[in-house]
Backbone as a chain_set.jsonl record, in Angstrom:
{"seq": "MKAGIIATELKLHAPFTMFGTITGIIIMAAFIQFRVPREISSALFWTMHPLHVLLSALVTTAMYRIHSQRNIIKIIIIGYVGSIGIATLSDSLIPYVGEWLLELPHRGIHLGFIEKWWLVNPLALGGIVLGYVISHTKIPHAGHVLLSTWASLFHVLMALDKSVDVVTTILIAAFLFLAVWVPCCTSDIVFPLLWIHKKEGETA", "coords": {"N": [[-67.449, -18.066, -37.762], [-65.604, -17.994, -39.909], [-63.459, -19.342, -38.831], [-64.65, -21.803, -38.443], [-65.044, -22.69, -41.081], [-62.361, -22.85, -41.998], [-61.392, -24.875, -40.271], [-62.973, -27.065, -41.057], [-62.159, -27.347, -43.718], [-59.488, -27.954, -43.451], [-59.558, -30.447, -42.198], [-60.832, -31.957, -44.188], [-58.845, -31.981, -46.067], [-56.65, -33.197, -45.008], [-55.992, -36.006, -45.444], [-54.843, -35.96, -48.11], [-52.51, -34.498, -47.544], [-51.102, -36.119, -45.816], [-50.662, -38.4, -47.381], [-49.125, -37.323, -49.444], [-46.787, -36.742, -47.861], [-45.948, -39.259, -47.227], [-45.276, -40.342, -49.729], [-43.142, -38.757, -50.423], [-41.166, -39.439, -48.491], [-40.714, -42.09, -49.288], [-39.647, -41.706, -51.876], [-37.347, -40.25, -51.245], [-35.888, -42.142, -49.76], [-35.428, -44.01, -51.794], [-33.818, -42.521, -53.616], [-31.61, -42.035, -52.07], [-30.762, -44.614, -51.544], [-30.103, -45.624, -54.071], [-28.252, -43.821, -54.897], [-28.707, -41.512, -56.532], [-27.785, -39.052, -58.951], [-27.009, -35.519, -58.145], [-27.663, -33.771, -60.056], [-29.956, -34.776, -61.222], [-31.824, -34.475, -59.294], [-31.894, -31.641, -59.201], [-32.886, -31.013, -61.763], [-35.375, -32.163, -61.491], [-36.413, -30.647, -59.398], [-36.676, -28.116, -60.578], [-38.655, -28.7, -62.249], [-40.849, -29.62, -60.718], [-41.261, -27.413, -58.934], [-42.15, -25.066, -60.461], [-44.552, -26.185, -61.408], [-45.86, -26.653, -59.109], [-46.333, -24.055, -58.215], [-48.146, -23.273, -60.137], [-50.416, -25.046, -59.598], [-50.813, -24.259, -56.99], [-51.604, -21.58, -57.247], [-53.912, -22.015, -58.655], [-55.564, -23.521, -56.805], [-55.601, -21.868, -54.537], [-56.924, -19.562, -55.559], [-59.331, -20.627, -56.452], [-60.373, -21.579, -53.965], [-60.783, -19.064, -52.695], [-62.691, -17.919, -54.372], [-64.868, -19.651, -54.046], [-65.827, -19.12, -51.527], [-66.422, -16.388, -51.469], [-67.236, -13.005, -52.715], [-66.764, -11.913, -56.142], [-64.314, -10.144, -56.743], [-62.195, -9.057, -59.104], [-59.592, -7.895, -59.124], [-58.758, -8.261, -56.419], [-58.803, -11.086, -56.389], [-56.712, -11.72, -58.186], [-54.493, -10.667, -56.796], [-54.56, -12.083, -54.299], [-54.364, -14.684, -55.289], [-51.809, -14.601, -56.544], [-49.968, -13.82, -54.511], [-50.521, -15.804, -52.587], [-49.7, -18.057, -53.939], [-47.032, -17.684, -55.113], [-45.654, -16.663, -52.889], [-46.128, -18.458, -50.735], [-45.484, -20.949, -51.901], [-42.844, -20.592, -52.408], [-41.928, -20.442, -49.754], [-42.529, -23.025, -48.888], [-41.201, -24.762, -50.82], [-38.582, -23.85, -50.948], [-37.563, -22.035, -48.801], [-38.16, -23.267, -46.204], [-37.092, -25.92, -46.682], [-34.403, -25.034, -47.07], [-33.754, -24.05, -44.588], [-33.731, -26.397, -43.077], [-31.651, -27.717, -44.439], [-29.561, -26.031, -43.759], [-29.47, -26.206, -40.912], [-28.901, -28.886, -40.623], [-26.468, -28.9, -41.76], [-25.837, -29.578, -44.465], [-23.85, -30.58, -47.197], [-24.108, -29.284, -49.79], [-25.825, -27.2, -49.555], [-28.268, -24.635, -50.357], [-30.194, -21.82, -51.466], [-33.004, -21.578, -53.501], [-34.75, -19.503, -55.391], [-37.467, -19.559, -57.2], [-39.208, -17.633, -58.479], [-37.507, -15.596, -59.003], [-35.047, -16.679, -60.051], [-35.917, -18.154, -62.193], [-37.802, -16.399, -63.42], [-39.233, -15.951, -65.691], [-40.547, -18.23, -66.219], [-41.894, -19.125, -63.811], [-43.467, -16.998, -62.843], [-45.383, -16.379, -64.995], [-46.787, -18.878, -64.92], [-47.913, -18.766, -62.42], [-49.788, -16.763, -62.897], [-51.291, -18.009, -64.885], [-52.372, -20.155, -63.295], [-54.049, -18.629, -61.65], [-55.981, -17.852, -63.473], [-57.11, -20.362, -64.256], [-58.057, -21.131, -61.727], [-60.039, -19.307, -61.357], [-61.947, -20.285, -63.088], [-62.395, -22.984, -62.407], [-64.446, -24.701, -60.16], [-64.11, -26.327, -57.919], [-61.967, -27.745, -55.326], [-60.731, -30.095, -54.318], [-59.463, -32.162, -55.886], [-57.414, -30.697, -57.355], [-56.055, -29.841, -55.06], [-54.923, -32.237, -54.06], [-53.086, -32.917, -55.999], [-51.572, -30.661, -55.753], [-50.376, -31.004, -53.241], [-48.795, -33.255, -53.598], [-46.942, -32.285, -55.525], [-45.798, -30.177, -54.026], [-44.59, -31.641, -51.984], [-42.777, -33.177, -53.485], [-41.285, -31.063, -54.756], [-40.109, -29.782, -52.495], [-38.583, -31.893, -51.428], [-36.727, -32.504, -53.511], [-35.342, -30.157, -53.542], [-33.955, -30.408, -51.117], [-32.592, -32.786, -51.627], [-30.814, -31.936, -53.511], [-28.985, -30.795, -51.947], [-27.668, -32.741, -50.58], [-25.024, -35.124, -49.878], [-23.306, -38.094, -51.161], [-23.978, -40.045, -49.257], [-26.028, -40.621, -46.466], [-26.75, -40.506, -42.982], [-28.866, -42.415, -40.695], [-30.156, -40.754, -38.717], [-30.048, -38.211, -39.855], [-31.637, -38.69, -42.122], [-34.114, -39.132, -40.895], [-34.527, -36.554, -39.773], [-34.697, -35.047, -42.054], [-37.074, -36.019, -43.092], [-38.807, -35.062, -41.288], [-38.575, -32.3, -41.616], [-39.543, -32.209, -44.22], [-42.224, -32.965, -43.864], [-43.142, -30.709, -42.435], [-42.671, -28.701, -44.277], [-44.599, -29.296, -46.155], [-47.186, -29.71, -44.932], [-47.801, -27.306, -43.326], [-47.356, -24.934, -45.113], [-48.764, -25.68, -47.464], [-51.49, -26.06, -46.693], [-51.939, -23.716, -45.597], [-51.678, -21.999, -47.906], [-53.645, -22.996, -49.626], [-55.982, -22.997, -48.069], [-56.17, -21.472, -45.53], [-54.98, -18.9, -46.062], [-56.479, -17.755, -48.302], [-58.992, -17.744, -47.179], [-58.725, -15.998, -45.075], [-59.076, -13.468, -46.083], [-61.712, -13.18, -46.56], [-64.729, -11.521, -46.009], [-67.154, -11.448, -43.384], [-69.8, -11.235, -44.389], [-69.54, -12.018, -47.048], [-68.678, -14.68, -46.769], [-70.977, -15.777, -45.772], [-72.844, -15.453, -47.834], [-71.734, -16.801, -50.034]], "CA": [[-67.792, -18.627, -39.087], [-64.392, -18.207, -40.755], [-62.681, -20.38, -38.109], [-65.255, -23.045, -38.704], [-64.707, -23.057, -42.452], [-60.959, -23.24, -41.976], [-61.23, -26.153, -39.533], [-63.601, -28.052, -41.951], [-61.266, -27.53, -44.929], [-58.2, -28.647, -43.0], [-60.002, -31.804, -41.922], [-61.141, -32.625, -45.435], [-57.637, -32.092, -46.936], [-55.657, -33.881, -44.219], [-55.526, -37.237, -46.06], [-53.985, -35.662, -49.129], [-51.218, -34.122, -47.041], [-50.46, -37.34, -45.274], [-50.282, -39.206, -48.592], [-47.953, -36.64, -49.956], [-45.604, -36.872, -47.052], [-45.45, -40.618, -47.332], [-44.617, -40.543, -50.987], [-41.849, -38.099, -50.353], [-40.242, -40.25, -47.739], [-40.332, -43.248, -50.132], [-38.757, -41.208, -53.002], [-36.061, -39.887, -50.653], [-35.138, -43.34, -49.455], [-34.945, -44.563, -53.093], [-32.766, -41.726, -54.13], [-30.415, -42.197, -51.246], [-30.326, -46.017, -51.705], [-29.485, -45.83, -55.409], [-27.225, -42.761, -55.14], [-29.123, -40.728, -57.761], [-27.026, -37.758, -59.002], [-27.651, -34.335, -57.657], [-28.161, -33.044, -61.264], [-31.329, -35.213, -61.578], [-32.667, -33.749, -58.332], [-31.972, -30.251, -59.684], [-33.811, -30.947, -62.863], [-36.741, -32.407, -61.022], [-36.9, -29.477, -58.629], [-37.1, -27.075, -61.463], [-39.895, -29.117, -62.895], [-41.939, -29.633, -59.661], [-41.555, -26.131, -58.294], [-43.095, -24.283, -61.277], [-45.823, -26.799, -61.508], [-46.404, -26.414, -57.696], [-46.814, -22.654, -58.287], [-49.348, -23.291, -61.042], [-51.513, -25.624, -58.892], [-51.095, -23.421, -55.753], [-52.386, -20.449, -57.64], [-55.277, -22.523, -59.023], [-56.349, -23.91, -55.691], [-55.867, -20.62, -53.745], [-57.893, -18.724, -56.261], [-60.648, -21.384, -56.405], [-60.838, -21.525, -52.615], [-61.228, -17.735, -52.388], [-63.852, -17.709, -55.101], [-65.941, -20.486, -53.49], [-66.377, -18.484, -50.253], [-66.393, -14.951, -51.464], [-67.658, -12.362, -53.936], [-65.744, -12.147, -57.184], [-63.537, -9.036, -57.075], [-61.125, -9.625, -59.952], [-58.223, -7.36, -58.656], [-58.474, -9.015, -55.171], [-58.541, -12.488, -56.761], [-55.349, -11.772, -58.743], [-53.538, -10.382, -55.693], [-54.539, -13.187, -53.386], [-53.839, -15.861, -56.034], [-50.356, -14.528, -56.746], [-49.209, -13.783, -53.206], [-50.742, -17.011, -51.972], [-48.943, -19.1, -54.635], [-45.597, -17.411, -55.107], [-45.098, -16.44, -51.523], [-46.114, -19.68, -49.857], [-44.792, -22.023, -52.597], [-41.409, -20.28, -52.121], [-41.701, -20.834, -48.385], [-42.648, -24.535, -48.898], [-40.243, -25.502, -51.675], [-37.182, -23.273, -50.858], [-37.093, -21.477, -47.577], [-38.195, -24.284, -45.105], [-36.021, -26.87, -46.954], [-33.072, -24.468, -46.86], [-33.483, -23.993, -43.115], [-33.341, -27.822, -42.708], [-30.33, -27.987, -44.964], [-28.572, -25.216, -42.931], [-29.451, -26.816, -39.596], [-28.2, -30.17, -40.753], [-25.142, -28.651, -42.369], [-25.707, -30.388, -45.621], [-22.675, -30.083, -47.918], [-24.392, -28.488, -50.972], [-27.026, -26.383, -49.253], [-28.362, -23.43, -51.104], [-31.62, -21.435, -51.574], [-33.317, -21.419, -54.886], [-36.001, -18.731, -55.538], [-37.887, -19.748, -58.582], [-39.815, -16.388, -59.101], [-36.362, -14.699, -59.341], [-34.119, -17.371, -60.867], [-36.675, -18.45, -63.408], [-38.999, -15.495, -63.338], [-39.939, -16.008, -66.998], [-41.378, -19.478, -66.176], [-42.742, -19.287, -62.615], [-44.532, -15.944, -62.728], [-46.461, -16.677, -65.926], [-47.516, -20.018, -64.485], [-48.798, -18.334, -61.329], [-50.965, -16.055, -63.512], [-52.138, -19.067, -65.51], [-53.106, -20.824, -62.308], [-55.104, -17.785, -61.244], [-57.072, -17.936, -64.466], [-57.771, -21.633, -64.078], [-58.731, -21.114, -60.491], [-61.274, -18.466, -61.55], [-62.933, -21.091, -63.85], [-62.639, -24.241, -61.74], [-65.238, -24.387, -58.979], [-63.839, -27.226, -56.769], [-60.518, -27.725, -54.946], [-60.118, -31.345, -53.763], [-58.481, -32.845, -56.795], [-56.2, -29.917, -57.531], [-55.256, -29.823, -53.851], [-54.206, -33.503, -53.982], [-51.907, -32.76, -56.905], [-50.668, -29.633, -55.226], [-49.635, -31.522, -52.084], [-47.776, -34.106, -54.122], [-45.922, -31.416, -56.191], [-45.113, -29.482, -52.996], [-43.753, -32.637, -51.339], [-41.637, -33.544, -54.309], [-40.372, -29.988, -54.894], [-39.361, -29.608, -51.254], [-37.771, -33.018, -51.356], [-35.651, -32.347, -54.479], [-34.457, -29.079, -52.983], [-33.086, -31.029, -50.081], [-31.683, -33.806, -52.153], [-29.688, -31.189, -54.205], [-27.937, -30.373, -50.988], [-27.104, -33.941, -50.014], [-23.905, -35.808, -50.481], [-23.704, -39.424, -51.632], [-24.43, -40.86, -48.215], [-26.662, -39.933, -45.38], [-27.036, -41.412, -41.874], [-30.247, -42.61, -40.255], [-30.658, -39.574, -38.038], [-30.244, -37.109, -40.873], [-32.779, -39.029, -42.896], [-35.303, -38.868, -40.11], [-34.765, -35.132, -39.646], [-35.162, -34.504, -43.348], [-38.424, -36.37, -43.272], [-39.54, -34.09, -40.472], [-38.63, -31.01, -42.311], [-40.389, -32.405, -45.37], [-43.6, -32.853, -43.379], [-43.434, -29.323, -42.077], [-42.709, -27.917, -45.539], [-45.848, -29.624, -46.896], [-48.402, -29.546, -44.234], [-48.132, -25.904, -42.985], [-47.503, -24.017, -46.207], [-49.828, -26.047, -48.39], [-52.831, -25.79, -46.126], [-52.002, -22.192, -45.489], [-51.897, -21.393, -49.192], [-54.941, -23.446, -50.23], [-57.158, -22.878, -47.18], [-56.197, -20.402, -44.535], [-54.751, -17.634, -46.636], [-57.59, -17.122, -49.052], [-60.201, -17.542, -46.323], [-58.52, -14.833, -44.142], [-59.484, -12.262, -46.823], [-63.152, -13.153, -46.766], [-65.471, -10.805, -44.975], [-68.218, -12.347, -42.9], [-70.92, -11.162, -45.262], [-69.168, -12.788, -48.16], [-68.756, -16.114, -46.406], [-72.418, -16.198, -45.552], [-73.623, -15.438, -49.023], [-71.122, -17.557, -51.085]], "C": [[-66.596, -18.967, -39.907], [-63.58, -19.318, -40.145], [-63.318, -21.703, -38.42], [-65.031, -23.537, -40.127], [-63.34, -23.518, -42.583], [-60.793, -24.629, -41.413], [-61.803, -27.245, -40.433], [-62.676, -28.373, -43.114], [-60.002, -28.312, -44.571], [-58.514, -30.162, -42.727], [-60.242, -32.561, -43.187], [-59.846, -32.883, -46.274], [-56.523, -32.795, -46.298], [-55.09, -35.147, -44.907], [-54.603, -36.979, -47.199], [-52.517, -35.303, -48.667], [-50.449, -35.315, -46.418], [-49.939, -38.186, -46.35], [-49.056, -38.623, -49.208], [-46.582, -36.78, -49.198], [-45.004, -38.319, -47.131], [-44.665, -40.898, -48.622], [-43.25, -39.91, -51.018], [-40.786, -38.861, -49.626], [-39.768, -41.498, -48.571], [-39.32, -42.857, -51.167], [-37.401, -40.936, -52.402], [-35.264, -41.094, -50.326], [-34.631, -44.037, -50.719], [-33.725, -43.818, -53.714], [-31.476, -41.904, -53.414], [-29.809, -43.64, -51.471], [-29.626, -46.217, -53.039], [-28.557, -44.721, -55.877], [-27.555, -42.04, -56.454], [-28.39, -39.459, -57.798], [-27.767, -36.564, -58.64], [-28.282, -33.592, -58.904], [-29.667, -33.467, -61.545], [-32.287, -34.511, -60.572], [-32.87, -32.301, -58.691], [-33.008, -30.159, -60.724], [-35.232, -31.188, -62.395], [-37.296, -31.247, -60.121], [-37.416, -28.4, -59.433], [-38.239, -27.448, -62.416], [-41.059, -29.04, -61.897], [-42.255, -28.293, -59.125], [-42.477, -25.26, -59.149], [-44.499, -24.834, -61.34], [-46.617, -26.678, -60.137], [-47.055, -25.022, -57.656], [-48.123, -22.614, -59.036], [-50.594, -23.794, -60.263], [-51.905, -24.808, -57.577], [-51.94, -22.23, -56.075], [-53.824, -20.828, -57.991], [-56.197, -22.765, -57.8], [-56.608, -22.674, -54.725], [-56.911, -19.757, -54.293], [-59.229, -19.391, -56.224], [-61.156, -21.354, -55.023], [-61.43, -20.137, -52.3], [-62.608, -17.517, -53.141], [-65.124, -18.49, -54.507], [-66.654, -19.762, -52.371], [-66.438, -16.992, -50.325], [-67.072, -14.293, -52.713], [-66.476, -12.3, -54.922], [-65.171, -10.754, -57.608], [-62.278, -9.374, -57.802], [-59.755, -9.202, -59.474], [-57.817, -8.191, -57.314], [-58.137, -10.478, -55.447], [-57.131, -12.62, -57.328], [-54.279, -11.619, -57.64], [-53.384, -11.629, -54.789], [-54.007, -14.515, -54.049], [-52.386, -15.858, -56.232], [-49.629, -14.568, -55.491], [-49.354, -15.164, -52.576], [-49.972, -18.244, -52.627], [-47.489, -18.9, -54.622], [-45.003, -17.371, -53.76], [-44.977, -17.79, -50.706], [-45.442, -20.897, -50.613], [-43.24, -21.799, -52.366], [-41.109, -20.756, -50.689], [-41.552, -22.355, -48.303], [-41.483, -25.235, -49.612], [-38.808, -25.036, -51.436], [-36.765, -22.865, -49.439], [-37.07, -22.53, -46.429], [-37.145, -25.38, -45.448], [-34.625, -26.295, -46.711], [-32.731, -24.347, -45.381], [-33.101, -25.374, -42.604], [-31.952, -28.036, -43.255], [-29.185, -27.169, -44.139], [-28.385, -25.744, -41.545], [-28.613, -28.132, -39.578], [-26.833, -30.091, -41.397], [-24.86, -29.45, -43.555], [-24.601, -29.735, -46.571], [-22.99, -29.084, -49.116], [-25.617, -27.704, -50.718], [-27.018, -25.084, -50.081], [-29.866, -23.077, -51.186], [-31.88, -21.112, -53.024], [-34.736, -20.784, -54.94], [-36.476, -18.689, -56.947], [-38.477, -18.416, -59.26], [-38.723, -15.411, -59.5], [-35.474, -15.353, -60.395], [-34.691, -17.767, -62.215], [-37.942, -17.721, -63.457], [-39.886, -15.653, -64.57], [-40.756, -17.275, -67.12], [-42.367, -19.432, -64.987], [-43.792, -18.224, -62.523], [-45.666, -16.17, -63.787], [-47.408, -17.886, -65.484], [-48.371, -19.673, -63.293], [-50.009, -17.575, -61.88], [-51.887, -17.044, -64.24], [-53.018, -19.788, -64.492], [-54.252, -19.965, -61.741], [-56.317, -17.861, -62.176], [-57.825, -19.272, -64.425], [-58.562, -21.702, -62.847], [-60.033, -20.306, -60.499], [-62.339, -19.284, -62.244], [-63.37, -22.33, -63.107], [-63.396, -23.97, -60.424], [-65.072, -25.456, -57.775], [-62.358, -27.282, -56.543], [-59.942, -29.065, -54.555], [-59.141, -31.99, -54.645], [-57.288, -32.004, -57.023], [-55.343, -29.877, -56.233], [-54.438, -31.117, -53.711], [-52.981, -33.434, -54.818], [-51.003, -31.718, -56.363], [-49.786, -30.163, -54.049], [-48.587, -32.399, -52.59], [-46.629, -33.287, -54.718], [-45.149, -30.676, -55.095], [-44.115, -30.438, -52.22], [-42.491, -32.975, -52.145], [-40.634, -32.344, -54.555], [-39.472, -29.714, -53.681], [-38.237, -30.68, -51.106], [-36.515, -32.886, -52.239], [-34.764, -31.162, -54.116], [-33.481, -29.491, -51.96], [-32.044, -32.024, -50.692], [-30.569, -33.167, -53.03], [-28.589, -30.871, -53.237], [-27.177, -31.553, -50.333], [-25.804, -34.369, -50.623], [-24.27, -37.189, -50.879], [-24.17, -40.336, -50.541], [-25.017, -40.06, -47.107], [-27.056, -40.915, -44.248], [-28.476, -41.429, -41.515], [-30.885, -41.374, -39.665], [-30.955, -38.439, -38.991], [-31.475, -37.415, -41.767], [-34.111, -38.771, -42.182], [-35.565, -37.317, -39.951], [-35.216, -34.504, -40.898], [-36.623, -34.801, -43.486], [-39.269, -35.443, -42.389], [-39.713, -32.716, -41.106], [-39.562, -31.036, -43.554], [-41.869, -32.279, -45.001], [-43.962, -31.413, -43.1], [-43.594, -28.462, -43.344], [-43.994, -28.164, -46.349], [-47.074, -29.252, -46.207], [-48.751, -28.087, -43.936], [-48.322, -25.015, -44.181], [-48.683, -24.387, -47.176], [-51.201, -25.704, -47.939], [-53.003, -24.376, -45.936], [-52.374, -21.572, -46.831], [-53.305, -21.742, -49.725], [-56.131, -23.027, -49.396], [-57.162, -21.65, -46.399], [-55.989, -19.062, -45.164], [-55.86, -17.022, -47.419], [-58.823, -16.832, -48.144], [-60.006, -16.296, -45.295], [-58.98, -13.514, -44.792], [-60.965, -12.19, -47.057], [-63.896, -12.435, -45.637], [-66.674, -11.726, -44.578], [-69.429, -12.358, -43.864], [-70.731, -12.056, -46.538], [-69.268, -14.228, -47.946], [-70.13, -16.618, -46.254], [-73.166, -16.236, -46.832], [-73.048, -16.297, -50.139], [-71.776, -18.913, -51.22]], "O": [[-66.517, -20.03, -40.524], [-63.056, -20.164, -40.87], [-62.596, -22.674, -38.647], [-64.843, -24.737, -40.328], [-63.117, -24.533, -43.243], [-60.124, -25.471, -42.013], [-61.165, -28.289, -40.569], [-62.449, -29.537, -43.442], [-59.543, -29.191, -45.299], [-57.695, -31.02, -43.055], [-59.881, -33.735, -43.262], [-59.762, -33.832, -47.052], [-55.497, -33.008, -46.944], [-53.875, -35.342, -44.952], [-53.612, -37.7, -47.314], [-51.513, -35.705, -49.255], [-49.228, -35.41, -46.549], [-48.814, -38.673, -46.238], [-48.071, -39.315, -49.465], [-45.494, -36.905, -49.76], [-43.793, -38.538, -47.105], [-43.617, -41.543, -48.641], [-42.308, -40.47, -51.579], [-39.641, -38.933, -50.071], [-38.597, -41.878, -48.543], [-38.296, -43.514, -51.354], [-36.387, -41.34, -52.972], [-34.059, -41.11, -50.576], [-33.532, -44.592, -50.722], [-32.784, -44.415, -54.238], [-30.398, -41.928, -54.008], [-28.598, -43.838, -51.567], [-28.628, -46.935, -53.101], [-28.136, -44.661, -57.033], [-26.73, -41.99, -57.367], [-28.335, -38.778, -56.774], [-28.989, -36.509, -58.775], [-29.29, -32.897, -58.782], [-30.486, -32.675, -62.011], [-33.366, -34.037, -60.927], [-33.967, -31.78, -58.487], [-33.923, -29.342, -60.63], [-36.171, -30.52, -62.83], [-38.491, -30.952, -60.122], [-38.436, -27.791, -59.11], [-38.702, -26.657, -63.239], [-42.11, -28.471, -62.192], [-43.424, -28.012, -58.865], [-43.481, -24.758, -58.644], [-45.489, -24.102, -61.329], [-47.846, -26.616, -60.096], [-48.159, -24.842, -57.142], [-49.087, -21.985, -58.601], [-51.641, -23.146, -60.236], [-53.061, -24.704, -57.167], [-52.859, -21.875, -55.336], [-54.785, -20.118, -57.694], [-57.348, -22.333, -57.734], [-57.708, -22.508, -54.197], [-57.739, -19.244, -53.54], [-60.22, -18.709, -55.966], [-62.352, -21.109, -54.864], [-62.495, -20.062, -51.687], [-63.55, -16.982, -52.557], [-66.247, -17.985, -54.507], [-67.88, -19.774, -52.264], [-66.505, -16.355, -49.273], [-67.431, -15.0, -53.654], [-65.337, -12.6, -54.562], [-65.496, -10.251, -58.684], [-61.357, -9.928, -57.203], [-58.84, -10.023, -59.412], [-56.704, -8.7, -57.181], [-57.263, -11.042, -54.789], [-56.421, -13.56, -56.972], [-53.301, -12.365, -57.59], [-52.289, -12.14, -54.555], [-53.311, -15.313, -53.422], [-51.731, -16.895, -56.127], [-48.677, -15.342, -55.394], [-48.361, -15.673, -52.055], [-49.667, -19.25, -51.986], [-46.738, -19.776, -54.195], [-43.962, -17.975, -53.503], [-43.95, -18.151, -50.132], [-44.888, -21.776, -49.953], [-42.486, -22.75, -52.161], [-40.098, -21.423, -50.472], [-40.596, -22.883, -47.736], [-40.872, -26.163, -49.083], [-37.883, -25.8, -51.712], [-35.728, -23.306, -48.942], [-36.049, -22.662, -45.753], [-36.367, -25.741, -44.566], [-33.753, -26.997, -46.199], [-31.581, -24.516, -44.974], [-32.211, -25.486, -41.761], [-31.109, -28.535, -42.509], [-28.069, -27.641, -43.922], [-27.268, -25.743, -41.029], [-27.798, -28.407, -38.698], [-26.139, -31.095, -41.553], [-23.757, -29.979, -43.693], [-24.491, -28.514, -46.68], [-22.209, -28.17, -49.383], [-26.422, -27.548, -51.635], [-25.978, -24.533, -50.442], [-30.712, -23.95, -50.994], [-31.077, -20.457, -53.688], [-35.741, -21.407, -54.599], [-35.991, -17.924, -57.78], [-38.249, -18.159, -60.442], [-38.984, -14.482, -60.265], [-35.165, -14.776, -61.437], [-34.012, -17.713, -63.24], [-39.026, -18.3, -63.525], [-41.107, -15.512, -64.505], [-41.578, -17.393, -68.029], [-43.558, -19.681, -65.17], [-44.927, -18.522, -62.152], [-46.837, -16.139, -63.407], [-48.624, -17.856, -65.674], [-49.461, -20.226, -63.148], [-51.123, -17.732, -61.381], [-53.11, -16.912, -64.203], [-54.205, -20.02, -64.724], [-55.306, -20.497, -61.391], [-57.471, -17.923, -61.753], [-59.05, -19.295, -64.547], [-59.655, -22.269, -62.857], [-60.976, -20.587, -59.759], [-63.526, -19.034, -62.037], [-64.541, -22.708, -63.144], [-63.003, -23.086, -59.663], [-65.818, -25.43, -56.796], [-61.569, -26.926, -57.418], [-58.719, -29.171, -54.463], [-58.053, -32.349, -54.193], [-56.177, -32.521, -56.904], [-54.112, -29.879, -56.281], [-53.298, -31.039, -53.251], [-51.913, -33.861, -54.379], [-49.784, -31.837, -56.48], [-48.617, -29.799, -53.914], [-47.48, -32.332, -52.055], [-45.464, -33.571, -54.44], [-43.931, -30.551, -55.215], [-42.994, -30.062, -51.878], [-41.371, -33.053, -51.638], [-39.414, -32.508, -54.569], [-38.275, -29.457, -53.807], [-37.111, -30.375, -50.712], [-35.396, -33.122, -51.784], [-33.559, -31.184, -54.368], [-32.345, -29.019, -51.909], [-30.868, -32.075, -50.331], [-29.525, -33.777, -53.257], [-27.429, -30.697, -53.61], [-26.183, -31.361, -49.633], [-25.503, -34.018, -51.764], [-25.462, -37.488, -50.946], [-24.742, -41.376, -50.866], [-24.572, -38.948, -46.824], [-27.607, -41.986, -44.5], [-29.246, -40.577, -41.958], [-31.991, -40.983, -40.039], [-32.003, -37.797, -38.916], [-32.241, -36.516, -42.114], [-35.077, -38.275, -42.762], [-36.712, -36.875, -39.999], [-36.004, -33.558, -40.887], [-37.376, -33.944, -43.949], [-40.382, -35.091, -42.78], [-40.779, -32.101, -41.126], [-40.244, -30.064, -43.88], [-42.654, -31.616, -45.679], [-45.028, -30.96, -43.517], [-44.499, -27.635, -43.461], [-44.408, -27.313, -47.137], [-47.934, -28.568, -46.762], [-49.859, -27.649, -44.244], [-49.368, -24.374, -44.284], [-49.453, -23.534, -47.616], [-51.995, -25.131, -48.686], [-54.103, -23.847, -46.092], [-53.266, -20.728, -46.904], [-54.037, -20.876, -50.206], [-57.191, -22.728, -49.946], [-58.06, -20.823, -46.556], [-56.736, -18.132, -44.857], [-56.166, -15.847, -47.218], [-59.553, -15.856, -48.318], [-60.959, -15.705, -44.787], [-59.244, -12.544, -44.081], [-61.447, -11.247, -47.685], [-63.697, -12.729, -44.458], [-67.105, -12.608, -45.321], [-70.005, -13.418, -44.109], [-71.653, -12.729, -46.997], [-69.833, -14.963, -48.756], [-70.425, -17.77, -46.572], [-74.104, -17.026, -46.931], [-73.748, -16.537, -51.123], [-71.382, -19.706, -52.075]]}, "num_chains": 1, "name": "protein.A"}
């Protein structure tokens, strides 16, 4: 039952993920072509990442509520861990691995829930509250995928120099795809559904 729900949700949300990846590749190409300063990428990362956490918490919480009973403590824990943990993986850890493997000149890891705890953590809690109220996930998930793509992208762009060869660009695109597809669908779909008992899934 649980595997069937997960497979269905992944199929329904695949177009959003593909669209997000395409937009990221386009933005990356534009930034490289026009030599946009790293400071702008940094500012955009610290805008997109907190918003990503907000929507991640919203969608994770909403997905759990759709398919389960409404235990408030469990909802808060799942919403927080699913947003902070997986958004950090998507926006910071996977991009940093790519930066490290590609030996980008300004590589670094940026953990929003620590560096800007006063912003990121309250937004996660706000997303949980919104997810408790909102009863659908498709539109928020679309926005979540875009924000995840852009946050991951700007993390990588902060590490770049002024010029990038074709091979590096292709590899960055591959890491961008991985950073979006796996964590986003895990956060929004797989993670909350893993905590649903069979009885809950049948009665939701």
